[in-house]
N, C-alpha and C positions, 0 to 999 in steps of 0.2 A: 441447424435446420429451425425452422422459424417456432415460436411459441405458440402453439395452437391454442387458444383459450378454452376452457372446459366449464360449460354455462351450469351455473348453480342453480338448482330449482329453489323456487319459493326464495330468489333472490334476497329481499328486504329483509328476512327473517332469520336466513342464512347470514347476514352479515350482522345482524343483531346478536346471533347466538356466538360469533366468532368475537365482536366485542365484549360479549359479556364474559367469556373464557378467558380472554386478555386482559381485561380491566376489572371486572367482577361486578356483580351489581350490589352495592353498598345502600342500604336504607338510613344510616346514620352519619353525619357528619364525622370526617376523618381526615388527618393529613397524610399525603403520599409521600414518598421517598424521599422527596426534594423540600419536604414541609410545606406543600400548598395544599389549603382548606379545599377538600373534595366532597362529594356526595354522589351517589348514583353510579352511573357508568362512567368514572373519570372524570366528572364535570367540575370544572376548575371555577369556583363558585368565587374566588376573588377578582373574575372578569365579569364584567357589568353585566353584558348581552347575556352570559349562561347564566349568572344568577337570575336573570330577569325571568329567563325561561323557566328556570325551577320554581321561584314564586309564582310564577302565573299559573304554574299545575298544582304547586301545592295548596295556596292561598287564591280559590276563585271567586269565592263567597265569603266575606267580603274580600277585595283585591287590596293591595298595598298601594297607599298614595306614595307620591314622589318622596317625600321628607322620610316616610317611614322607610320605604326601598334604602334610601342613602346612609339611614341611621344603622342599618341591618349591614350594609357592605362594611363600612365603617368599622364596625363591630368585628365581624370576621378579617378584616385587614388588621384591626388593630390589638390583636389577640400578641401577648408579648411571650408567655411560654406555651410553646408549642407543643403540647398533647392533645389527644382525641377529648379527652374529660374535660381539660379545661377549653377547648373550643366547644364543646357543646355546652357548657355550662354558661359561658359567656353569652352565647346566642340565645340560650334557653331565658338567662335574666332580661338579655334586652326586649325579647318577646313579651313575656310577661310584664314588663313596665308599659307596655301600650295597652290602654284600657278600653273597653267599649265606652259608648257615650255615657252610660250610666254609673261608669267607674266601680262596676263592682266586679267585672271579671275580665280576664285577659281578651284582647279582639282577636289575636292568633293561636293556633294552637302550635302542636309541636312541628319543628323544624325536621321533617321524616317523608320519605318517599317509600312509595309500594314498587312490586315488578311491572304493574302496568303503567307506571306513573313513569316509571324510568323507560318504559318501552317508548313512551309517548315523547317523551322530551328527545330521546337519542336521535331521532330522524332530523330533527331541527338542529342539534350540534353536528351532526356530521355534515349537512348542508354548508357548515361554515367552512369545511377543509374540501368541499366537492371541486371548486374550481381551480383550488391548487393542483390539486392531483390531476384534474384533466391537462393543465398545463403541461404537466412533466410526462405525460404521456405520448406527447408527439412523436412522431418518428419511431414507434413502437407497434407491435402488435397486439397490446391490449386496447380495448375498445374503452374511450372514456365514457361516462353519464353525462348526458347533454342535459338533463335536467333533473328536478329534485325525484328521489328514492322515493318511489311508494310501492303497493302492492302490486301495480302493473310490470314496476321495471324487471328488463333483462339484464342479467349482467355475469360474470365470470368468477371462478374461485380466485383467481388470479388477482383481478380489482378487489376483492374483498381481502385479502392479504395486505396489498399495497395500500387499502385506506385505512387497515388498522394500524399500519405504522404511520401513514400521515396522522392520524388520529391522537395516536402517542407523541408524535413529533414532524413535522413538516420536514423537517431536515434529513428524515431518513433515509427518504427518497431523493439521495444527492446523487453525485456526478458518477459513482461506482456502480449503483443499481443501474441507473440509467443507461449508462454504457453497455451491460449485460441485456438490458432489457431491447435497445435498439441492435444489439448485435445478434438478437433472436437465441440468445445461449440461456436455456432455462435453467441449468446447473449453475451457471455462473451468478444468477438472480436469485436462486433458491440458498447459495452459500453466502451470497451480499447479507442476506436478511439473517439467517442462521448463525453467520459467527462473525459478521461485521458490523453491526449495529447495536452494540453494548458496550460504548465508551466506559461508562460509569461501572462498568462490573458489579451489577445487581443480578443475584441470581434471580430476582421476580421478574426482570426484565428476559435473562436467558429462558426461562420458562414462556415466557411471552414468545419470542423469537422461533422458539420450536413451534410453538401454537403454530404462527403467522407463516413458517415456511412449511409446514405441514398442509396449509391451507394454499400456498401458493402450490406445491407440489413439484417435487422431484422428478416425477415420472410424465411422459407424455398422456400415458394410459390413466383413464380416470379409476378403472380398478384398481390398478397398483397403489395410487395415491389414496384410495379410500382404504386401502388394507392398510398403509401405513398411519393414516388416521386413526384407525381402529386397533392398530395392534394386532392384526392378523398377517404376520410377515412371513408366513409360509404359504398364504395364498398370492405372495405377488411371483407374477411370471415372466421368467426371461424371454418368453416368446412376445410378449407384449412390448419390450424394450427393443428400440429399432439402434442398428449399427449406427446411424447420425447419433443419436441422444449417445452414445457411448464415446462418438469424437468429439462431442460438444464437452464432454466431461473429464476425458481424458489430454484435451489440448490446455485444460487449466489445474486440474488435480497435482500432477506432478510436476507440472512445469513455470506455471506461474507463480510470480512474486506475489506475497502479501500487500508489500509495500513497494512502490516505486524506487525509493533509494534503500531497500533495504538490503543489508551487506553485513553476516554473508546472508546469502538468499533463503529464506524462509517460503517453502512453499505451501500451497492451499490445504494439501493434507497434513502436512507437520503442523501447520496451524490447528487443522481440526483435532488432532491428536492432542495438542497441549491445550487447547481449550477446556475437552473433556475429561480429559486426566491427570493434568499438572496446574493449570490454571487454579489460583484460588480466587475465589469471590467475597465480598464483603461477608464476613461471618468465619474467615478463615476455612473454608470449607470447598472442596473440589465440587465437579458436577456429579462425577460418580458418588461423593459424598453426601451431597443430597438428595441424590436418586434412592439411596439404600434405605429400603422400606418405606420410602414416601409416595403412596399410590396417587396421591393428586400429581406430585410433578410426574410419575413416570405414567400417567396418562395421555402425555403428550412426548415426552423424549424417548428417543430413538437413539441407540448407539450409532456413531458414525459409520464405524466399520459393518453393521449389521446391514445397513441399507445402501452404502456404497458397495458392499460386494456384489450384488446384483448385476451392475455392469463388469466386473471383472468377470463374473458368472458367463456372462452374455458372450464376451469377447471369445472366452474358452471355448465355447460351445460353435461359436461361427467356426474355430479354426482346429477344432478336433480332428476333422480327417487330414488334415495337410502338418500337423506336429504332434508329436506325444508330451508337449511340454505343456503346463498348465502354470499360468501366469500369477504372482500376487496381486493384488491391488497396488501397491505401492511402486510395482516394477512394469507398469504399462505407460509408455509415451507416446504422445502423436505429434508428428513434425508437421507444425502449422505454416502455412504460406501467409506473407502478409500482402499488403495491399500495393506493394511496389515491388512483387515477385520474389523478393526475399523470404529466407525461413529461420527457423529459431533453433536450428542444429547447435550452434554455439552454445546456447542456452541450456540444452539438453546435455552436451557433453560437461559442460561447467559442473553440471550437479551428478552428474555421475561421477565426476572426478573427485568432488566432496565427500560422496556416499566412501568411494576407495580409501579416500585418506583418513576418513572415519573407521576403516575395519569393517563394514557392511559385508563386505564380498569375502568368503574364506576359502581357502583351497579345497577343503575336505567336504564344501556343500557348496557348488558354483551356483549363482545365482543367475535366473533365466529371465531376461529382460527382452520385452517386445516394444519394437519400434513400427509406429503404425504413421505409412507418408501419403497421406488420401488425395494430395493435390501436388501437382507439379508445380516448380518454380524455374524461374529464368538460369539459377545457378546450379550448381550439383551437391548434394548433402554429402558429408564427411562427416560419419558417427565417429567418434574414438572409443572403443571397446576397452574398458579396464580389465585387468586381468582377473582371473577365478570369475568371470561370468561367461553366459551364452547371450547371443545375439540372435531373435528371431525379428526381420525385418519384412513388413509386409510392404507391397509396392503398388503403387496406381498406374494408370496409364501416362507416357511419356515421362515419367521421373527418371533420374539420374542418381547414380549411388556410386560415390568413390571408395571403394575398398580398401584402400591405403593403409588405415587402421583398425581394420579388422584383425580377428584371429591371432590376438598379442603372442599366444605362445607357439604359432605357426603351424596349429592344428585345424585341417579344413571343415573339422566338426565342432568348432567353436563357435560358428555361424549358420544361419541360414535364411535363406530369403522364400516367400510365399506372394507370389502375384493375384492381383484381384482386379476386376474389370468394373471396378466402381467407379463413377464419373460424379465430379462433384462440380456445380455449377454456382460460383461465390455470387453472382450479381443475382440470381432468380434460384434460391434455395429450393424451392418446391420441384425443380426440375432434377434434384438428385437422386441418384440412383435407389428405388425401394428395397428391401432387405430382400424379398424373392427374386429380384434380377443380379444379386451377387453372388459371383463364384470366386472361389478361391483354388489356386492351383500352386504344388510346390514344383517348379521346374526342374527336379531331376533329371539327370541322363539314365538312360539304361545302359550301366556299364560305361565303356568309352565311346565318345561319337566324334567322328572326323569332320572335319571341315573344310569343304573344298573351295577353291576358286575359280567362281563363276565367270561368264564373259564381261561383267561390270568390274572384276578386280574385286570383289568382294568374297571373302570366304563366307562360306554357307554349308549348313548342314543339310541331307539329302531330306528331312522332313521340312526344312526352311524354318526350325522352330529358334535356332541358334546361327547369331552370323556376326561378323567382325570386319567393322567397315574401315576406311583410312583415316577416321578420327581416333584409331587406337580404341574402340569402343567395343564392347560385347551387347549385341542386342538381342533380347529373347522375343520371340513371337508366337504369343499361346493363346491371344484373343483377338479375333478379326477387329482388323483397323486399332492395334495397341501395339504399343511398343513399350519395352521396359530395358534401361541402359546401364552397364556396369561398367566403370573406370576403373583402371588400375586392379585389374581383376589376375588372381594366381599369383598371389604375392610368393608362396611356395615356391614357385620358378622365376624370380628375380622379376616379375610381373611380364610374364612371355608365354606364347604357347607355341611348343617344339613338337618334332616329328618322333624323337626317341621315345617322349614323356610326355604323360597327359598330364597338363594342368587341371587341377582338381580346386574346387571351391562351391560351397552351398551344394553340395552332392551333384555339382555339373562338374563334368570330366570331359573335357575336351583335346583335341589332338590335330597334328597336321597330318595329311599324306606322307609315308616314308620319303625320306632324302629331301624334302622342301625344309628351306630354311625357317628358322624361327621367325614370330613376328611380335613384336612387343606390345604390350597391353598398357605401358605407361603413358597416363595421360599427363603433358607437361602444362595444363591450362591451356587459354582460349587467346590470351593476351600478354604482349611482351613489354615488360618495362625496364626502361635502360634510365640510371641518371650518372651522367658523366662528370660532373663538379659536385661530387659528397666528400664535404669537411668531415674529417673522422680525428678527433684529439681527445687527451684526457682529460683529468681535471685543471691540472697545470697548463693546457693550450700547447702540449707537446704532441707529437706524433706518435699514433698507436700501431703497435703489431698485430693487426687483427685479421682473421681468416674467412669471419663469414658477418652479415648484417640480415638484419631481420625486416622484411616489410609488414606491416599489419593494414589488411584491407577492410575499408571501412562499410563496403558490399557485404562480404560474407562472413564477415567477422572472424576469417583465418589468418594464421602468420606465416609468413612465406619465407625461407631462408633464401637467401643469393646464390644463385648455381655459378655466379662469376665477380668476383671482386679483385681488382687490382688497382693497386697505388698508381698514380698518373706519375709520368715523369717531369719532375720539376727540377730538375738540376741546371737549367738553366732561367730558372726562376730567382728573381731575387727575394728576400726575407717578406716582402709585402704582397706578393704574389697573390693573385687569387687561389692560383693552383696549389699553394704549399698545403702539404696534408690532406690534398684530394683524391678521390679513388672515384674508379667507374664501378658501376654495382648495376647487375643485371638480373632479373627476377622472372620468372613465367608464373601467371595468375591467371585466375577464375574473374570475369567479371559480368555483368547481364548485357549480352548484346541483343537480348529481344527488344526491337524498336519500336515495339507496340505497347510495351509496359513502360509506367511511370516512373520505374527505377533507372530504366534506360536514360531518360531524359535528365536524369539528376545530374548533378558533378559529382564526380566520385572523388573521395579522398584517402591518400595513402600515407601512412607514417612509417617513418624508418630508425631504427633504434639498433644499437649494437648487442642487444639482448631480446629475448621473447619476455615484452611487456606483459603478456596476458597471463603469465605465471605470478605476477604480482600485483597486477592493477584490474580493475573493472574496465568495461568498455569507455564509461563517461571519462574515467580517469586517464586512462590512454589519451582520451582526445583533449584533454586538458592540459596535459602536459607542455612545458616549454623548451626542453633541452632535446628534442627530437627534430629529425628534418620530416618536411610535409610537403607532398607534392600533389597537385589536384588535377583531375582529368575531365574537361567539358566532354558534353553526350557529341559534340562534333568533331572530336577528335578520338573518337571509339570506332571509327569505319574501316580501321587499316590493320587491325591484329596486334598493333603494338604502338608505342609513343616513346620520343625519346626527352628527356628532360633536361638542358644545358645550363641552368640557372643554378648558382650557388647554393645550397645548402648544406647546413651542418647539424652534427648528432655528436653527444659526448660518451665516452666510452669510460664507466665510473670503475673506480678502482677499490677505494674505502673510505666512502663517507655517506652522511645522513643527507637526504636530499626531500624529505617532507615529512610531517606529521599527519597521521591519521587520528581521527576522532569516532569512537562509537560509544554509544550509550546503551544505558540497560535496555532489555526488552520490555521491561513495563514504562519507560520514557519515552517522552515524544522530543525528538531533536529539537525543534521549534519552540517548546516549551521549557526548556532547563532551569530549575532552582538548586538549590545548597544542596538538597537531599539526594538528588541523583547521582549515580555513580557512572563515571566518565572513564570509559576505556581508552586509553591514549597509545599509539603504535608509531615508532619512528622508522620510517622506511630506509633501509639500511644497504645500500647494494655495491659490488654483487653479493647474493645470498649467496654464501660456500657451504651452507648446512647448519651454520652456526644460529640455533632461533633463540639464543639468548643475549648476545652481546652485550656482557657484563659492565664493558667499559662505558657504555651510552648512560649520562647522569642526566638528572630532571631539575627544572628550577619553575617558579610561577613569580606572576605578578600580576595584581587589581590594580585598574585603572578606571576612571571614566570612560564612558563608552565614546565620548566627543574628542577622547585625547587620542585616540588609536592612531589616526592617520600623521599626526604630528610625532607621537611616541615612535613608529617604528622608522623614523627617519632618521634617528639618531644611532651615531654608531655602534655605540655598545649601549644595551640596556642598562638600566642603573635602579637601587632598590628592589633588587629581585629577591625572594626565599627561596634559597637551595634546599632540597629534598634530599636530605643524607640519609634518610631509614633506609635499611638494606632492601626493604620492598618497592623502593623507587629506582632500581637499578637494574637496565638491562632494556632490552628493545621495545618490553610491553608493560605497562604499569595501568593499575586503577586508580581513580581518583576521586573520593567522595568530598565535597570542599566541606560539609557540615562536620566531618570527622576528621578531615587530614589539615585545614586550616586552623590552626592555634589561636591565633589571634582573633578573638570574638569581634572585636570592634570593626574587623574586615568583614567578618561572617555577615553584621549588622549592614553593613555598606551593600553587600551584594545582595542581600535578601530586600533591599530598597529599591532596587532596580536602579537602570540608567549605568551600571558598571559592569566589566567584563574582565575575564581570567585570562591571562597571557602564558601559555606553556611554554617553556623551551627545553629541548632535546640537545645535548653539544657531548661532544667528547674530550675538548680542553675547556672553553670557556661560554658561557651563554650568549648567542648570538640572534638576529633577527633573521637573517639569511646569511648564506655564504653563497659563492659561484655554482656551488654543486644544487643549491636547493634553498626552499624555505625551511629555516629549524625553529621556527616557532610557530603557534596556531593560535588562534583567538576564539575563546568560548564565550559566546552570551549567556549571561544569566539574567534571566527574567524575574522583576518581582512577582510572585502569585498573586498580590492583591496591593493596588493603593488607591486613594482618591486625587480627584484632579477637580477644581474649581476653575472654570473658563467662561465667559462671556453667559454670566448668569445661569449655569448648570452646574450643578453636582455630580460628576461621574464615577462610577467604582470602574477599576481596569481590572481584568483577570488576564493574566499573564500579558500585561500591555495592549489588551484588546478589549475596546466595549462597543455596546451598540445603544439604541434608543430605550431599550428596556432597562440598562443601568444608568442611564440620566435622568437627573430629577431637577425640575425648574426651582429655583431660588428667588429672593426679593431681599433688598437691603432697605431701598428708600422710604417706604412703607411706615415702617415703625420710627423713623427718625427725623426730627425737625431739621438736622445740618446736610443739606445736599451734598455736601463736600464728604459727606461719609457712606459711601456706595459699595466701597469693596475692602475685605483685608488687605492691607499690604502684602505685594509678591513676594514670594518665599515659600520657604519647604518648612512644614510644621508636621505634628503627629498628634495621634490619637489613639485610645485604646482600641485595643482588637475585640473587649467584651462589650457589644453595646448593650446599653437599658434601654428604657423607655423614656427617661428624663433627659435634661439636656448632655448634651456629646462634649466634654473638655475637647480643647486643643492645646498642644504643648508645643513648645519652641524646641524642645529636645528628644531625641528619642528613648531615653530613660523615663520619660513622662513627670518630669520634676519641675521643670521652670513653665509655669502657665504663661499663653500668649495674653497680653493685654492691649488694648485699643481705646483711644480716647473717643466719646461719642457726645453730640449736644452740645461741647463746650464743658463736661462735666468731667470728674475723676474716671482716671480709666477704668473701663470693663473688663473683665475675663472675656475672650474670645469662646464661642461654641457656635455647635452645631443645634438650632432649636427650632422650633416649630411656634410663630404667633400668626395668627389668622390676620389677613391685609385689611379687615374693616375695624381693626384695634388699634387706635390712634393715641392711646394714652402716653402720656409724656412717662409714666412710671413703667412701661412696658419696653419701654427702649432696651436693647440687649445688643451686643457686638458679636460680629461672626459671620455664620452663614445660616440664612433664615429658609427653612423648608416649608414656607407657607402655612400649611395647615398639618394635623394630625395624622391624616390620612395620607400625605404626601410623604411625610417623616416614617410613617409605618411601613410603607412599602419600601423606602429606602435601607431600613434596617433589616426589614425580611429578605430583600435582595444582597445586603452586605453577607447576610448570616448564609445564605444560600452560597454565594460565591465562596465564603472562609471554608466552609466542609467540605467543597465540590475540591480545593486545593490544599486541603487538610493544613491548613494554616497553623502554626504552633508559636509563633512570637506572639509578645506581648502589645506589641506597638506596630501602627499601620500608618505609611507615609500619606501626609495629605499636602500637594501641590497647589499654590493659589497664583492664578497670574497666566 
């Protein structure tokens, strides 16, 4: 549903109070967590414009002139030992040095602010961020602020929260948050603020995000949000929570991935639990640890389960008259329909399977699972019910439920369905059903109900609530002009309705009149696929005796076994004939046949393999495999109920070989910014999987090379110079490898830490190889330098994990201080500096041991040692000539050192040297 903005009374002051809570009002200079000189409400006084506003407020009579102001800015930026006391002392000394005209007293007083002054400066600083935030609010329901914020400005609580984030760091209102705002999903936006906007793991930032998420609001109800902010949780009313708010929340909470490429999948709820109970913030404390006895922290912190539970309570209240079950927060799922009319049931099935494998579902205490299916899609949904669960499935109009994988133990009471008259218009959300319009019905029969054949050859009950049509579908008619469809009904009766015995499912008991032949409820799909030239061979290229193949449908993410597989007659074919080892395979599947949907107009892709790939691979991995048969179906060929493919396609029947290697990183690592300290989880995919999870016969090896040598390296027949991992912990299908601990050659470690190098891992049964005809048996892992410097085109840039930007690049000069016009650059090459920078000149070395100083001839004199230094451009004396990289003036050099130390701290650098590339 839309995010309905909640107007904030006295908007300007409410914004001020929120920023005060988030930033604090600090009257004296201090360093923030990033060691940036700050005062007031997070005013960054290393920025000229902000310092000017602060000075104008403190020193109005007399005002600072340009030279005095520049001196103050340089003093603030030039502090070397970054402590609060030292910063205040340096600024105080500078101000004391500026005297009045009579030279008897200091011209300026203390560099301090009071509440009023901070409040007066704050709108001026906010104004610097307003336009940027406005642009990000395009296509959302959050109103931008078109003019400067003042006493007459009208605005929302949601805007205040987003401005607070922008004020902290404009990039925080990024793609993830914007996507939820544009989707009008309040819970998604609230969650992004609260849990996904603290990359540095700072407890102070965590507290700030609690403040901002409370301000944004988890609920549509203003009263409920006020109760959260004021910690009056008993005053939260579930009557003020709408069904649609619950749909928004449960469409993400237990379903959506935290990261697109996260595997195994971590859901929003699992991440919230880990964030609040397990994750250690700087200081080695968890949220629970910080909140214990911390009244200031607890003023804003509300435990995830206490506030999210109200949504589960609302769902349970809505369903209390149709089920005796009560559903836990973690057991409620919403089946969503996507823009192309497909759905997410395969994702839900996968998550339930993981939970079952993790032992969550116990036979002595079966878990009650709720699935809500609020909007019909073009394809039937097929939930796969794990053992030791009960399913309650809530269906909306025109939905189709495939019942073939329900009731895993064969008991009809293992699942139930509920019908609702809720209508959702994804194009115009405000037209969705309101709570008072929604009714829920349990479509149980009163004992056995007989369905009779009418004049239209449709079996239907006398009250017309239960019908069976020619498509083998049970249709339920409980709301006017609404229908609910059940496919593959009555599993216990072999998917049939009989006259001698009622077919029972969901407390629905249907029977035919006496002496009537049974009718099948088996739904065979709406489309027939025939592949007439499917080549199936083993790893050696030989014919395989195989009974079944599997089609992986890219539309509904389901896997369909062949109902027909027969080897083609090749007795007359020579050894080179295309029919050798070829089969004809037939499949009955479901595809989107809704001509009005975007999904129908897309080309459909089908992947055929000799086993169910979904048991070993995720969707993207299945589509990336090269050892499967692939056929595609254009929209123009979807009209005839079936398609036949006679082109030659091949798939491999694996017997016993490694087919690929997978990499997973530790939970705290970013797979795109790996360093030698990160733990790598490596897995060899070994098929077919016959239950042996260890595969002790698999061995591992590695090799370190330059990244630009990779393409030529893999062309070699056999790898050379590899390091075998002989320890017992490196035997088997899965291993963990931490370069810093497991690479014994310290020179190799240094090489990796300086960047531009990679590790190649090999998994093998006999000897290491880059690949075999069964698959790729190596994997490349790129190791990025956490920090290095590069001089090029008159700029000295700091690179953090091989990325830089304008804030990390600094102007340099060579020709100003030298009479020799030929000496404008250091020689191209790789050099090193110490990672511990001081305010003096920075020595440049030719080796990573920092023992061989770099020298360069200058002005025809003896060689001078190369340094990173600063000489003002107006100094022309020959005696000042130096060799190396000139950062022009002390202000520029101090900014360089400050930024270097910020990055060094951020990446956790622990090496003594840092690489410097010139050229």
